[in-house]
C-alpha positions, 0 to 999 in steps of 0.5 A: 248131443250137439246141444250138450256139447255146446253147453259143455264148451260154454261151461268149460270157457266160463270155468276158465274165465272164473279161475283166471279171475280168482287167480288174478285177484288172489295175487296180493303181492304183485308190485304196483309198478307192474301195472304202471305205464310211465310216459317216456322219460318218467321212471320208478328209479330214484336217487337221494334228494341232495338239494333242499331249499325254501326260497322263491327263485326266478328263471331268466331265459336269455334268448340269444344266438351267435349272429346276434351282435348285442347278445354278448352284452346280454350274456354279460348282464346275466352273469352280473345278475347271477352274482347279485342274486345268487341262489335266487336266480337261475339262468338258461340261454335259449339259442333260437331263431335265425340268429342261431342258425349255424354256418361255416362261419361258426364252424357249424356249431348248433345250439338250437333245440326243438322246444327252444324254437317253439318257445321263441315263437310262442313268446314272440322272442324275435328281436334278440337279445330278449329275456323272459322273467319266470314267463310273467306276462306284463301288460300283454307281453312276456319279453323284456330287454336286457336293460330291464332284467334287473328291475324285472327280477327285483319286482318278481322277487318282491311280488311273486308269491312263494307257493312251492319248493322243488327239492332235487337229486341227480345221478349220472348213470353209466348208459349215457343217461341222467336220473333226476328225482324231484320233491315238489312241495306245495306250501300253499294251495293252487287251483290250477293244473301244473306242468313240470319241465326237466332239462340240461344246460351246459357252460364253458363251451368255446365258439364263434360269436358276432359282437357289437359291444365295446366291452368285448374289445369292439371286435366284430367277431369273437373267435373264442367266446365262452357260451354258458347256460346253453339249453341242450337237447333231450329235455322233458317239457311240460309233463303233467305234475297235477291235473287239478288243484293241489292242497297246501302241504302236499308233496308230489315226488317224481323221477325222470331219466334224461338221455345226455345230448351227444353234442354236450362237450363236458357233462361236468360243466352241466346242470339240471334245471327243473321248473313247474309252471301254471298250465293255464298262464305259462307263468313259472311257479318255481324253479331250481337247479342242481349240478351234475356230478 
């Protein structure tokens, strides 16, 4: 009897497993998203693509800080370059290093971000102001003085291969979040893995800036300086876009949710910047931006 009971129990358990498997396999109407586990910030939600473009763009990363007396000069140069290059240039001001450490002297205004500090260290952005031009490594260095930015941008636009386009859509959500939809269109094949980064920058912020440039009246301290293109917190950095090479004609669509940084003064003065980079060299393949409305 004991043997029969054990056999019966085994038979019952096997039947349960078999029935469960049959039920699972017969459920052909289960949504795929029920099985997907997205990385933090990635979502199945989407919003219409509203910015379609087909041109190579360059990202100028202006590494800066409120205590850097020559940084107002560099910010002015960035503004002039935006006027000159228009949609071919995207600017992001990365406040970092000890030059950006807040204090009572600047009303404790803090623009630093965790990833901005890591980038400053990775790319040796210590003597400010300095800039990265689409993170192109030129003769063993990534950094460029503001006096060379114009020439470096011209050089990058003339030599950089137009490999892909990034089309964007953005939607301001009610729960203090921003939904970003991306269409990453590969115009040519790539043989390396790619990463995508999504961030918010803010303009029109008033604050204190130390100064050593006569353009701003030669005053040592500007009390109502306007900070533009300020990189904000809660970005999604270096998410995998393609783990291997990508064939020409491939479009990879992704959607992301960003929490709005509580320090943002006015969301209407913000825009989303998205760039795709070569994971092996860090060079930025393509960049685009879109206003948050």
